[in-house]
Steps between C-alpha positions, in 0.01 A plus 500: 500500500487615138657826419174677439526860407250748646467868413315812458519799260384856584505817296529831692528867396846650538399690818689454828180439686461163312822375636352398839274227350786378281718484818226312677470252208872442480518437881202263482654307214837472672326373821299248293819376333638434843742787551571621853448856626841630397489372152139611457599854599794496258289369211243769572767770501635376164149510340440850639832619362428347160157671475633821632771499239237448221297800636802726541724409204284333237194723533667809632260517798185488276220336705277384218716231341471122540721261702439123502626285780504129456585286800545126483643246739569130524682278750825628353475881445297814521507704178366855459493662158426874481405615146484863381370637176762775454823496301740206551793577726826341409606289800857618455386855588318384823732533810480640847698792618839468669430378856753749640291787364269605791166627373148373477392278214689307241533173693201317365691284259766418755236395759325277247821329401595446869168346612406296192675208340434626153426849358445503121394779264361410157308670211139395523252451215366856547837666447541576868710330769430178698676479835509138632587450862552142633568352837571134544338315784761333708481214757226264623345773713362668183186317398244623243181554703274363233220415742468864594466607131237252407244690710 
């Protein structure tokens, strides 16, 4: 089978109520790429954390800003890119809180790094930050379900 890339791009307002459809899209994409239930849940969590961080830290809780989510997958990997239009955040300044510190929040970066194979922050063409999350597809039991995507 050729390593055909399939994908979808959506733009949402930076409001938490729009996280549910993004979660659904991430889960659907992970399932279509052949990930099992546990990996699908982990990928969905990582995408939710990435979008939540944009809303909270990039846009300061403003609900009228734009977030683009680009999801692509092939027989080798699932890649999710989350683009914001705020100010670029230096990757060296992005870190999670000390795990020994007991309080809510501050673990999104840690969670993303634990469940994804690659977490990368880059300056995008709009001056904001692009977060790329990648999870490699392992083993023969992961098969791109191309027939289901063709309609």
